[in-house]
A tleap script that builds the chain and sets N, CA, C and O, in Angstrom:
source leaprc.protein.ff14SB
mol = sequence {
  NMET ALA ALA SER LYS TYR ARG SER ARG LYS
  THR GLU CYS ALA LEU GLY HIE LEU HIE ASP
  SER LYS LYS GLU ALA LYS ARG CYS THR ASP
  LEU HIE LEU MET GLN LYS ALA GLY ILE ILE
  SER ASP LEU ARG LEU GLN VAL LYS TYR GLU
  LEU ILE PRO ALA SER TYR GLU ASP VAL PRO
  THR GLY ARG TYR TYR VAL LYS GLY LEU ARG
  ARG GLY GLU PRO ILE MET LYS ARG LYS CYS
  VAL GLU ARG PRO CYS TYR TYR ILE ALA ASP
  PHE VAL TYR SER GLU ASN GLY LYS THR VAL
  ILE GLU ASP CYS LYS GLY MET ARG THR LYS
  GLU TYR THR ILE LYS ARG LYS LEU MET ARG
  GLN MET TYR CYS ASN GLU ASN THR ILE PHE
  LYS GLU CTHR
}
set mol.1.N position { 138.720 54.777 100.038 }
set mol.1.CA position { 137.853 55.604 100.856 }
set mol.1.C position { 136.684 56.113 100.014 }
set mol.1.O position { 136.880 56.536 98.874 }
set mol.2.N position { 135.492 56.076 100.557 }
set mol.2.CA position { 134.289 56.500 99.840 }
set mol.2.C position { 134.268 58.016 99.678 }
set mol.2.O position { 134.756 58.754 100.534 }
set mol.3.N position { 133.698 58.460 98.574 }
set mol.3.CA position { 133.591 59.895 98.320 }
set mol.3.C position { 132.551 60.513 99.250 }
set mol.3.O position { 131.561 59.872 99.603 }
set mol.4.N position { 132.785 61.760 99.638 }
set mol.4.CA position { 131.855 62.483 100.496 }
set mol.4.C position { 130.573 62.792 99.720 }
set mol.4.O position { 130.597 62.991 98.506 }
set mol.5.N position { 129.470 62.828 100.439 }
set mol.5.CA position { 128.176 63.073 99.806 }
set mol.5.C position { 128.152 64.406 99.058 }
set mol.5.O position { 127.574 64.504 97.976 }
set mol.6.N position { 128.786 65.437 99.640 }
set mol.6.CA position { 128.782 66.757 99.019 }
set mol.6.C position { 130.158 67.133 98.469 }
set mol.6.O position { 130.440 68.310 98.242 }
set mol.7.N position { 131.010 66.135 98.256 }
set mol.7.CA position { 132.333 66.275 97.652 }
set mol.7.C position { 133.312 67.122 98.473 }
set mol.7.O position { 134.270 67.664 97.922 }
set mol.8.N position { 133.081 67.240 99.769 }
set mol.8.CA position { 134.034 67.956 100.618 }
set mol.8.C position { 135.147 66.989 101.000 }
set mol.8.O position { 134.940 65.778 101.072 }
set mol.9.N position { 136.321 67.540 101.240 }
set mol.9.CA position { 137.472 66.721 101.614 }
set mol.9.C position { 137.992 67.148 102.963 }
set mol.9.O position { 138.086 68.338 103.262 }
set mol.10.N position { 138.333 66.153 103.784 }
set mol.10.CA position { 138.951 66.443 105.076 }
set mol.10.C position { 140.257 67.185 104.801 }
set mol.10.O position { 141.070 66.745 103.988 }
set mol.11.N position { 140.453 68.319 105.489 }
set mol.11.CA position { 141.611 69.165 105.246 }
set mol.11.C position { 142.192 69.645 106.564 }
set mol.11.O position { 141.459 69.932 107.511 }
set mol.12.N position { 143.507 69.730 106.617 }
set mol.12.CA position { 144.188 70.245 107.803 }
set mol.12.C position { 144.372 71.740 107.679 }
set mol.12.O position { 144.696 72.248 106.605 }
set mol.13.N position { 144.161 72.457 108.797 }
set mol.13.CA position { 144.423 73.891 108.799 }
set mol.13.C position { 145.904 74.110 109.101 }
set mol.13.O position { 146.642 73.147 109.306 }
set mol.14.N position { 146.339 75.352 109.130 }
set mol.14.CA position { 147.744 75.689 109.369 }
set mol.14.C position { 148.215 75.235 110.744 }
set mol.14.O position { 149.414 75.049 110.952 }
set mol.15.N position { 147.292 75.053 111.689 }
set mol.15.CA position { 147.670 74.632 113.033 }
set mol.15.C position { 147.606 73.118 113.216 }
set mol.15.O position { 147.894 72.621 114.305 }
set mol.16.N position { 147.235 72.377 112.170 }
set mol.16.CA position { 147.229 70.925 112.229 }
set mol.16.C position { 145.911 70.297 112.630 }
set mol.16.O position { 145.842 69.078 112.786 }
set mol.17.N position { 144.845 71.100 112.807 }
set mol.17.CA position { 143.526 70.540 113.117 }
set mol.17.C position { 142.916 69.964 111.841 }
set mol.17.O position { 143.048 70.555 110.769 }
set mol.18.N position { 142.253 68.820 111.952 }
set mol.18.CA position { 141.595 68.211 110.802 }
set mol.18.C position { 140.151 68.705 110.732 }
set mol.18.O position { 139.406 68.597 111.706 }
set mol.19.N position { 139.761 69.245 109.579 }
set mol.19.CA position { 138.422 69.804 109.385 }
set mol.19.C position { 137.684 69.071 108.273 }
set mol.19.O position { 138.298 68.377 107.462 }
set mol.20.N position { 136.363 69.230 108.241 }
set mol.20.CA position { 135.517 68.523 107.282 }
set mol.20.C position { 135.606 69.079 105.861 }
set mol.20.O position { 135.219 68.394 104.914 }
set mol.21.N position { 136.105 70.304 105.691 }
set mol.21.CA position { 136.189 70.898 104.353 }
set mol.21.C position { 137.339 71.893 104.287 }
set mol.21.O position { 137.876 72.314 105.312 }
set mol.22.N position { 137.705 72.262 103.061 }
set mol.22.CA position { 138.753 73.269 102.854 }
set mol.22.C position { 138.306 74.614 103.413 }
set mol.22.O position { 139.092 75.346 104.013 }
set mol.23.N position { 137.034 74.924 103.206 }
set mol.23.CA position { 136.473 76.199 103.673 }
set mol.23.C position { 136.592 76.308 105.196 }
set mol.23.O position { 136.992 77.349 105.718 }
set mol.24.N position { 136.246 75.245 105.897 }
set mol.24.CA position { 136.317 75.238 107.359 }
set mol.24.C position { 137.774 75.329 107.839 }
set mol.24.O position { 138.053 76.010 108.826 }
set mol.25.N position { 138.692 74.658 107.158 }
set mol.25.CA position { 140.111 74.708 107.516 }
set mol.25.C position { 140.670 76.116 107.340 }
set mol.25.O position { 141.433 76.594 108.179 }
set mol.26.N position { 140.292 76.779 106.250 }
set mol.26.CA position { 140.756 78.153 106.013 }
set mol.26.C position { 140.203 79.096 107.074 }
set mol.26.O position { 140.916 79.967 107.573 }
set mol.27.N position { 138.932 78.918 107.416 }
set mol.27.CA position { 138.314 79.771 108.439 }
set mol.27.C position { 138.987 79.564 109.796 }
set mol.27.O position { 139.164 80.520 110.552 }
set mol.28.N position { 139.361 78.327 110.108 }
set mol.28.CA position { 140.052 78.037 111.367 }
set mol.28.C position { 141.391 78.779 111.418 }
set mol.28.O position { 141.734 79.390 112.430 }
set mol.29.N position { 142.131 78.720 110.330 }
set mol.29.CA position { 143.414 79.433 110.260 }
set mol.29.C position { 143.194 80.929 110.446 }
set mol.29.O position { 143.924 81.569 111.203 }
set mol.30.N position { 142.197 81.496 109.764 }
set mol.30.CA position { 141.894 82.926 109.876 }
set mol.30.C position { 141.525 83.302 111.315 }
set mol.30.O position { 141.992 84.316 111.834 }
set mol.31.N position { 140.684 82.481 111.957 }
set mol.31.CA position { 140.261 82.779 113.324 }
set mol.31.C position { 141.428 82.697 114.302 }
set mol.31.O position { 141.501 83.493 115.237 }
set mol.32.N position { 142.344 81.746 114.103 }
set mol.32.CA position { 143.512 81.675 114.971 }
set mol.32.C position { 144.408 82.896 114.798 }
set mol.32.O position { 144.984 83.382 115.770 }
set mol.33.N position { 144.530 83.394 113.574 }
set mol.33.CA position { 145.298 84.623 113.342 }
set mol.33.C position { 144.618 85.818 114.002 }
set mol.33.O position { 145.283 86.683 114.571 }
set mol.34.N position { 143.278 85.861 113.924 }
set mol.34.CA position { 142.524 86.947 114.572 }
set mol.34.C position { 142.693 86.890 116.091 }
set mol.34.O position { 142.785 87.928 116.746 }
set mol.35.N position { 142.733 85.693 116.642 }
set mol.35.CA position { 142.923 85.549 118.091 }
set mol.35.C position { 144.330 85.995 118.492 }
set mol.35.O position { 144.518 86.640 119.524 }
set mol.36.N position { 145.307 85.645 117.670 }
set mol.36.CA position { 146.689 86.054 117.937 }
set mol.36.C position { 146.835 87.574 117.884 }
set mol.36.O position { 147.620 88.158 118.631 }
set mol.37.N position { 146.069 88.208 116.991 }
set mol.37.CA position { 146.105 89.663 116.846 }
set mol.37.C position { 145.274 90.370 117.914 }
set mol.37.O position { 145.344 91.593 118.035 }
set mol.38.N position { 144.482 89.616 118.697 }
set mol.38.CA position { 143.679 90.206 119.765 }
set mol.38.C position { 142.304 90.679 119.323 }
set mol.38.O position { 141.612 91.348 120.091 }
set mol.39.N position { 141.894 90.350 118.113 }
set mol.39.CA position { 140.579 90.756 117.612 }
set mol.39.C position { 139.477 89.924 118.266 }
set mol.39.O position { 138.413 90.445 118.602 }
set mol.40.N position { 139.741 88.621 118.443 }
set mol.40.CA position { 138.800 87.734 119.117 }
set mol.40.C position { 139.533 87.020 120.261 }
set mol.40.O position { 140.759 87.078 120.353 }
set mol.41.N position { 138.774 86.352 121.124 }
set mol.41.CA position { 139.397 85.592 122.217 }
set mol.41.C position { 138.584 84.331 122.498 }
set mol.41.O position { 137.477 84.167 121.984 }
set mol.42.N position { 139.139 83.450 123.309 }
set mol.42.CA position { 138.467 82.217 123.760 }
set mol.42.C position { 137.955 81.350 122.605 }
set mol.42.O position { 136.835 80.842 122.665 }
set mol.43.N position { 138.749 81.181 121.577 }
set mol.43.CA position { 138.353 80.368 120.418 }
set mol.43.C position { 138.285 78.901 120.803 }
set mol.43.O position { 139.233 78.349 121.361 }
set mol.44.N position { 137.142 78.268 120.498 }
set mol.44.CA position { 136.941 76.836 120.738 }
set mol.44.C position { 136.413 76.198 119.454 }
set mol.44.O position { 135.680 76.826 118.690 }
set mol.45.N position { 136.796 74.951 119.232 }
set mol.45.CA position { 136.384 74.232 118.029 }
set mol.45.C position { 135.422 73.113 118.380 }
set mol.45.O position { 135.541 72.498 119.440 }
set mol.46.N position { 134.464 72.844 117.492 }
set mol.46.CA position { 133.527 71.720 117.609 }
set mol.46.C position { 132.826 71.674 118.973 }
set mol.46.O position { 132.936 70.693 119.709 }
set mol.47.N position { 132.115 72.740 119.288 }
set mol.47.CA position { 131.397 72.846 120.564 }
set mol.47.C position { 129.997 72.248 120.402 }
set mol.47.O position { 129.272 72.575 119.462 }
set mol.48.N position { 129.629 71.362 121.340 }
set mol.48.CA position { 128.361 70.624 121.260 }
set mol.48.C position { 127.291 71.328 122.100 }
set mol.48.O position { 127.521 71.664 123.262 }
set mol.49.N position { 126.112 71.547 121.490 }
set mol.49.CA position { 124.956 72.133 122.167 }
set mol.49.C position { 123.797 71.153 122.092 }
set mol.49.O position { 123.525 70.589 121.033 }
set mol.50.N position { 123.114 70.948 123.211 }
set mol.50.CA position { 121.947 70.066 123.213 }
set mol.50.C position { 120.719 70.871 122.795 }
set mol.50.O position { 120.388 71.877 123.421 }
set mol.51.N position { 120.051 70.424 121.741 }
set mol.51.CA position { 118.848 71.105 121.253 }
set mol.51.C position { 117.583 70.485 121.831 }
set mol.51.O position { 116.668 71.198 122.242 }
set mol.52.N position { 117.533 69.153 121.864 }
set mol.52.CA position { 116.373 68.434 122.390 }
set mol.52.C position { 116.903 67.334 123.317 }
set mol.52.O position { 117.695 66.497 122.885 }
set mol.53.N position { 116.480 67.326 124.571 }
set mol.53.CA position { 116.982 66.295 125.487 }
set mol.53.C position { 116.414 64.911 125.162 }
set mol.53.O position { 115.426 64.790 124.438 }
set mol.54.N position { 117.041 63.885 125.698 }
set mol.54.CA position { 116.586 62.513 125.504 }
set mol.54.C position { 115.248 62.305 126.201 }
set mol.54.O position { 114.946 62.969 127.193 }
set mol.55.N position { 114.447 61.380 125.678 }
set mol.55.CA position { 113.170 61.006 126.285 }
set mol.55.C position { 113.298 59.603 126.853 }
set mol.55.O position { 113.861 58.712 126.216 }
set mol.56.N position { 112.770 59.412 128.061 }
set mol.56.CA position { 112.841 58.114 128.729 }
set mol.56.C position { 111.445 57.666 129.133 }
set mol.56.O position { 110.548 58.488 129.318 }
set mol.57.N position { 111.270 56.360 129.268 }
set mol.57.CA position { 110.032 55.837 129.836 }
set mol.57.C position { 110.404 54.747 130.835 }
set mol.57.O position { 111.426 54.076 130.686 }
set mol.58.N position { 109.573 54.580 131.842 }
set mol.58.CA position { 109.804 53.561 132.857 }
set mol.58.C position { 109.310 52.217 132.348 }
set mol.58.O position { 108.214 52.118 131.797 }
set mol.59.N position { 110.118 51.190 132.533 }
set mol.59.CA position { 109.796 49.843 132.077 }
set mol.59.C position { 110.018 48.886 133.233 }
set mol.59.O position { 111.085 48.912 133.846 }
set mol.60.N position { 109.031 48.026 133.555 }
set mol.60.CA position { 109.276 47.033 134.606 }
set mol.60.C position { 110.315 46.017 134.140 }
set mol.60.O position { 110.313 45.608 132.979 }
set mol.61.N position { 111.193 45.615 135.042 }
set mol.61.CA position { 112.284 44.710 134.663 }
set mol.61.C position { 111.889 43.250 134.724 }
set mol.61.O position { 112.596 42.412 134.164 }
set mol.62.N position { 110.793 42.909 135.379 }
set mol.62.CA position { 110.421 41.513 135.525 }
set mol.62.C position { 110.810 40.982 136.895 }
set mol.62.O position { 110.263 39.978 137.350 }
set mol.63.N position { 111.755 41.650 137.558 }
set mol.63.CA position { 112.116 41.259 138.921 }
set mol.63.C position { 111.229 42.011 139.886 }
set mol.63.O position { 110.818 43.139 139.615 }
set mol.64.N position { 110.931 41.384 141.018 }
set mol.64.CA position { 109.965 41.996 141.916 }
set mol.64.C position { 110.436 42.214 143.342 }
set mol.64.O position { 109.620 42.558 144.197 }
set mol.65.N position { 111.721 42.030 143.638 }
set mol.65.CA position { 112.120 42.301 145.014 }
set mol.65.C position { 113.574 42.750 145.059 }
set mol.65.O position { 114.462 42.081 144.530 }
set mol.66.N position { 113.794 43.853 145.676 }
set mol.66.CA position { 115.122 44.374 145.963 }
set mol.66.C position { 115.057 44.940 147.362 }
set mol.66.O position { 114.032 45.486 147.770 }
set mol.67.N position { 116.149 44.813 148.103 }
set mol.67.CA position { 116.186 45.335 149.466 }
set mol.67.C position { 115.801 46.809 149.427 }
set mol.67.O position { 116.337 47.572 148.624 }
set mol.68.N position { 114.894 47.200 150.272 }
set mol.68.CA position { 114.436 48.584 150.316 }
set mol.68.C position { 113.060 48.757 149.710 }
set mol.68.O position { 112.376 49.737 150.004 }
set mol.69.N position { 112.638 47.822 148.867 }
set mol.69.CA position { 111.298 47.880 148.293 }
set mol.69.C position { 110.412 46.858 148.995 }
set mol.69.O position { 110.895 45.856 149.522 }
set mol.70.N position { 109.137 47.121 148.993 }
set mol.70.CA position { 108.204 46.146 149.571 }
set mol.70.C position { 108.112 44.920 148.676 }
set mol.70.O position { 108.216 45.015 147.453 }
set mol.71.N position { 107.916 43.774 149.302 }
set mol.71.CA position { 107.802 42.530 148.542 }
set mol.71.C position { 106.627 42.645 147.555 }
set mol.71.O position { 105.540 43.098 147.913 }
set mol.72.N position { 106.872 42.230 146.329 }
set mol.72.CA position { 105.827 42.254 145.320 }
set mol.72.C position { 105.796 43.556 144.522 }
set mol.72.O position { 105.055 43.657 143.544 }
set mol.73.N position { 106.590 44.554 144.923 }
set mol.73.CA position { 106.614 45.831 144.202 }
set mol.73.C position { 107.577 45.705 143.011 }
set mol.73.O position { 108.731 45.323 143.201 }
set mol.74.N position { 107.123 46.019 141.788 }
set mol.74.CA position { 107.989 45.838 140.621 }
set mol.74.C position { 109.135 46.866 140.597 }
set mol.74.O position { 108.990 47.997 141.060 }
set mol.75.N position { 110.264 46.436 140.048 }
set mol.75.CA position { 111.405 47.337 139.885 }
set mol.75.C position { 111.231 48.042 138.543 }
set mol.75.O position { 110.980 47.397 137.524 }
set mol.76.N position { 111.364 49.351 138.547 }
set mol.76.CA position { 111.223 50.109 137.309 }
set mol.76.C position { 112.611 50.497 136.796 }
set mol.76.O position { 113.494 50.871 137.567 }
set mol.77.N position { 112.774 50.402 135.522 }
set mol.77.CA position { 114.022 50.762 134.875 }
set mol.77.C position { 113.686 51.803 133.817 }
set mol.77.O position { 112.637 51.718 133.177 }
set mol.78.N position { 114.567 52.788 133.624 }
set mol.78.CA position { 114.318 53.807 132.608 }
set mol.78.C position { 114.922 53.366 131.276 }
set mol.78.O position { 116.086 52.974 131.202 }
set mol.79.N position { 114.106 53.440 130.232 }
set mol.79.CA position { 114.551 53.068 128.895 }
set mol.79.C position { 114.535 54.318 128.019 }
set mol.79.O position { 113.553 55.060 127.994 }
set mol.80.N position { 115.630 54.538 127.305 }
set mol.80.CA position { 115.710 55.688 126.397 }
set mol.80.C position { 114.901 55.370 125.139 }
set mol.80.O position { 115.200 54.412 124.426 }
set mol.81.N position { 113.872 56.183 124.873 }
set mol.81.CA position { 113.048 55.956 123.686 }
set mol.81.C position { 113.398 56.930 122.561 }
set mol.81.O position { 113.141 56.650 121.390 }
set mol.82.N position { 113.978 58.060 122.915 }
set mol.82.CA position { 114.443 59.030 121.909 }
set mol.82.C position { 115.781 59.587 122.377 }
set mol.82.O position { 115.883 60.130 123.477 }
set mol.83.N position { 116.799 59.452 121.546 }
set mol.83.CA position { 118.118 59.989 121.893 }
set mol.83.C position { 118.087 61.516 121.808 }
set mol.83.O position { 117.234 62.083 121.126 }
set mol.84.N position { 119.018 62.184 122.501 }
set mol.84.CA position { 119.044 63.653 122.422 }
set mol.84.C position { 119.491 64.110 121.037 }
set mol.84.O position { 120.147 63.369 120.306 }
set mol.85.N position { 119.132 65.321 120.696 }
set mol.85.CA position { 119.516 65.923 119.418 }
set mol.85.C position { 120.519 67.032 119.720 }
set mol.85.O position { 120.254 67.903 120.549 }
set mol.86.N position { 121.659 67.004 119.056 }
set mol.86.CA position { 122.716 67.979 119.302 }
set mol.86.C position { 123.003 68.804 118.056 }
set mol.86.O position { 122.756 68.375 116.929 }
set mol.87.N position { 123.529 69.993 118.291 }
set mol.87.CA position { 124.092 70.815 117.228 }
set mol.87.C position { 125.560 70.993 117.576 }
set mol.87.O position { 125.882 71.368 118.703 }
set mol.88.N position { 126.452 70.734 116.637 }
set mol.88.CA position { 127.878 70.911 116.884 }
set mol.88.C position { 128.349 72.106 116.068 }
set mol.88.O position { 128.398 72.068 114.839 }
set mol.89.N position { 128.694 73.173 116.795 }
set mol.89.CA position { 129.163 74.397 116.150 }
set mol.89.C position { 130.617 74.221 115.732 }
set mol.89.O position { 131.412 73.642 116.473 }
set mol.90.N position { 130.967 74.715 114.550 }
set mol.90.CA position { 132.348 74.618 114.084 }
set mol.90.C position { 133.281 75.444 114.968 }
set mol.90.O position { 134.351 74.979 115.360 }
set mol.91.N position { 132.865 76.674 115.278 }
set mol.91.CA position { 133.705 77.575 116.072 }
set mol.91.C position { 132.835 78.366 117.048 }
set mol.91.O position { 131.708 78.738 116.721 }
set mol.92.N position { 133.359 78.620 118.240 }
set mol.92.CA position { 132.726 79.502 119.210 }
set mol.92.C position { 133.831 80.387 119.760 }
set mol.92.O position { 134.889 79.896 120.154 }
set mol.93.N position { 133.586 81.708 119.788 }
set mol.93.CA position { 134.606 82.634 120.282 }
set mol.93.C position { 133.942 83.908 120.802 }
set mol.93.O position { 132.748 84.131 120.598 }
set mol.94.N position { 134.736 84.734 121.474 }
set mol.94.CA position { 134.250 86.016 121.989 }
set mol.94.C position { 134.780 87.135 121.109 }
set mol.94.O position { 135.959 87.163 120.755 }
set mol.95.N position { 133.885 88.060 120.763 }
set mol.95.CA position { 134.263 89.217 119.951 }
set mol.95.C position { 133.471 90.419 120.440 }
set mol.95.O position { 132.240 90.393 120.454 }
set mol.96.N position { 134.166 91.459 120.837 }
set mol.96.CA position { 133.536 92.695 121.341 }
set mol.96.C position { 132.565 92.406 122.490 }
set mol.96.O position { 131.491 93.004 122.550 }
set mol.97.N position { 132.926 91.509 123.392 }
set mol.97.CA position { 132.100 91.203 124.553 }
set mol.97.C position { 130.916 90.295 124.280 }
set mol.97.O position { 130.115 90.040 125.179 }
set mol.98.N position { 130.791 89.805 123.058 }
set mol.98.CA position { 129.688 88.913 122.702 }
set mol.98.C position { 130.231 87.549 122.317 }
set mol.98.O position { 131.345 87.433 121.805 }
set mol.99.N position { 129.436 86.519 122.569 }
set mol.99.CA position { 129.796 85.162 122.155 }
set mol.99.C position { 129.291 84.950 120.737 }
set mol.99.O position { 128.127 85.219 120.436 }
set mol.100.N position { 130.165 84.470 119.874 }
set mol.100.CA position { 129.804 84.210 118.482 }
set mol.100.C position { 129.863 82.691 118.251 }
set mol.100.O position { 130.885 82.048 118.491 }
set mol.101.N position { 128.748 82.145 117.782 }
set mol.101.CA position { 128.674 80.734 117.411 }
set mol.101.C position { 128.695 80.721 115.889 }
set mol.101.O position { 127.788 81.248 115.245 }
set mol.102.N position { 129.732 80.116 115.315 }
set mol.102.CA position { 129.926 80.195 113.873 }
set mol.102.C position { 129.930 78.814 113.227 }
set mol.102.O position { 130.469 77.854 113.776 }
set mol.103.N position { 129.319 78.738 112.055 }
set mol.103.CA position { 129.270 77.495 111.309 }
set mol.103.C position { 129.674 77.755 109.868 }
set mol.103.O position { 129.175 78.690 109.243 }
set mol.104.N position { 130.569 76.940 109.338 }
set mol.104.CA position { 130.966 77.017 107.925 }
set mol.104.C position { 130.133 76.015 107.152 }
set mol.104.O position { 130.205 74.813 107.411 }
set mol.105.N position { 129.358 76.488 106.223 }
set mol.105.CA position { 128.497 75.594 105.438 }
set mol.105.C position { 128.714 75.830 103.956 }
set mol.105.O position { 128.793 76.965 103.485 }
set mol.106.N position { 128.807 74.731 103.243 }
set mol.106.CA position { 128.831 74.785 101.792 }
set mol.106.C position { 127.444 74.459 101.270 }
set mol.106.O position { 126.938 75.117 100.361 }
set mol.107.N position { 126.830 73.426 101.861 }
set mol.107.CA position { 125.501 72.963 101.457 }
set mol.107.C position { 124.573 73.042 102.659 }
set mol.107.O position { 124.848 72.460 103.708 }
set mol.108.N position { 123.480 73.763 102.499 }
set mol.108.CA position { 122.508 73.894 103.586 }
set mol.108.C position { 121.404 72.848 103.404 }
set mol.108.O position { 120.532 72.992 102.547 }
set mol.109.N position { 121.458 71.806 104.214 }
set mol.109.CA position { 120.468 70.732 104.130 }
set mol.109.C position { 119.231 71.106 104.945 }
set mol.109.O position { 119.255 72.063 105.719 }
set mol.110.N position { 118.152 70.347 104.764 }
set mol.110.CA position { 116.932 70.585 105.546 }
set mol.110.C position { 117.194 70.361 107.022 }
set mol.110.O position { 116.707 71.115 107.864 }
set mol.111.N position { 117.965 69.323 107.343 }
set mol.111.CA position { 118.307 69.025 108.744 }
set mol.111.C position { 119.073 70.195 109.370 }
set mol.111.O position { 118.784 70.604 110.495 }
set mol.112.N position { 120.052 70.728 108.631 }
set mol.112.CA position { 120.819 71.865 109.137 }
set mol.112.C position { 119.921 73.072 109.374 }
set mol.112.O position { 120.056 73.749 110.393 }
set mol.113.N position { 119.009 73.349 108.452 }
set mol.113.CA position { 118.115 74.504 108.579 }
set mol.113.C position { 117.268 74.405 109.846 }
set mol.113.O position { 117.095 75.398 110.553 }
set mol.114.N position { 116.745 73.226 110.135 }
set mol.114.CA position { 115.941 73.033 111.348 }
set mol.114.C position { 116.807 73.220 112.591 }
set mol.114.O position { 116.405 73.902 113.534 }
set mol.115.N position { 117.993 72.614 112.593 }
set mol.115.CA position { 118.881 72.747 113.754 }
set mol.115.C position { 119.323 74.192 113.954 }
set mol.115.O position { 119.446 74.646 115.091 }
set mol.116.N position { 119.565 74.921 112.863 }
set mol.116.CA position { 119.949 76.336 112.959 }
set mol.116.C position { 118.835 77.150 113.611 }
set mol.116.O position { 119.101 78.008 114.453 }
set mol.117.N position { 117.591 76.882 113.222 }
set mol.117.CA position { 116.451 77.596 113.814 }
set mol.117.C position { 116.317 77.288 115.294 }
set mol.117.O position { 116.097 78.193 116.099 }
set mol.118.N position { 116.448 76.012 115.664 }
set mol.118.CA position { 116.396 75.634 117.082 }
set mol.118.C position { 117.544 76.280 117.864 }
set mol.118.O position { 117.355 76.753 118.985 }
set mol.119.N position { 118.711 76.294 117.268 }
set mol.119.CA position { 119.892 76.882 117.906 }
set mol.119.C position { 119.667 78.365 118.185 }
set mol.119.O position { 119.927 78.843 119.289 }
set mol.120.N position { 119.186 79.081 117.189 }
set mol.120.CA position { 118.919 80.519 117.379 }
set mol.120.C position { 117.861 80.755 118.438 }
set mol.120.O position { 117.988 81.672 119.250 }
set mol.121.N position { 116.816 79.936 118.438 }
set mol.121.CA position { 115.730 80.074 119.400 }
set mol.121.C position { 116.206 79.834 120.831 }
set mol.121.O position { 115.825 80.569 121.741 }
set mol.122.N position { 117.037 78.809 121.034 }
set mol.122.CA position { 117.422 78.402 122.382 }
set mol.122.C position { 118.631 79.134 122.945 }
set mol.122.O position { 118.666 79.420 124.142 }
set mol.123.N position { 119.619 79.444 122.120 }
set mol.123.CA position { 120.886 79.939 122.646 }
set mol.123.C position { 121.232 81.379 122.281 }
set mol.123.O position { 122.097 81.977 122.921 }
set mol.124.N position { 120.587 81.943 121.281 }
set mol.124.CA position { 120.961 83.291 120.856 }
set mol.124.C position { 120.124 84.344 121.571 }
set mol.124.O position { 118.909 84.210 121.713 }
set mol.125.N position { 120.800 85.383 122.010 }
set mol.125.CA position { 120.155 86.524 122.660 }
set mol.125.C position { 121.007 87.756 122.375 }
set mol.125.O position { 121.779 87.758 121.416 }
set mol.126.N position { 120.881 88.798 123.184 }
set mol.126.CA position { 121.640 90.026 122.929 }
set mol.126.C position { 123.140 89.828 123.139 }
set mol.126.O position { 123.930 90.635 122.648 }
set mol.127.N position { 123.557 88.780 123.854 }
set mol.127.CA position { 124.970 88.539 124.107 }
set mol.127.C position { 125.552 87.377 123.286 }
set mol.127.O position { 126.754 87.121 123.350 }
set mol.128.N position { 124.727 86.688 122.533 }
set mol.128.CA position { 125.171 85.546 121.745 }
set mol.128.C position { 124.651 85.680 120.320 }
set mol.128.O position { 123.463 85.908 120.094 }
set mol.129.N position { 125.557 85.535 119.374 }
set mol.129.CA position { 125.240 85.699 117.953 }
set mol.129.C position { 125.518 84.395 117.221 }
set mol.129.O position { 126.518 83.732 117.493 }
set mol.130.N position { 124.642 84.022 116.294 }
set mol.130.CA position { 124.858 82.864 115.435 }
set mol.130.C position { 125.265 83.407 114.071 }
set mol.130.O position { 124.592 84.274 113.514 }
set mol.131.N position { 126.371 82.889 113.535 }
set mol.131.CA position { 126.910 83.425 112.287 }
set mol.131.C position { 127.225 82.276 111.345 }
set mol.131.O position { 127.807 81.273 111.758 }
set mol.132.N position { 126.841 82.418 110.076 }
set mol.132.CA position { 127.176 81.438 109.040 }
set mol.132.C position { 128.217 82.036 108.113 }
set mol.132.O position { 128.142 83.206 107.738 }
set mol.133.N position { 129.202 81.202 107.746 }
set mol.133.CA position { 130.201 81.663 106.780 }
set mol.133.C position { 130.287 80.698 105.623 }
set mol.133.O position { 131.074 80.909 104.700 }
savepdb mol mol.pdb
quit
């Protein structure tokens, strides 16, 4: 197996979930204990948020007749020219009536920094908090 770029190792938490690093596995165990104690609720793992939607353009297919269209009218097909951009949060939970989006990071890359800024801009408000651990 190839070594990880930042030397992190896949690790299981106490509940048997496989995580990308030891730090993330420990945090998962801690959050599950906090949920059991009633400090937090609605704990979810690996929640996907769309930051930038996909872009499409219409492309003629080369065929020119389908029932319902006038003869000679080209058929248009949508082609994806840019895939959507997602942010996957490590943990999302409720604490004191607020939603907390949490990410465990060892190395903050340029890509992560941009996605974090977009995430805060689009999803964070007075009821939603973004937290790094």
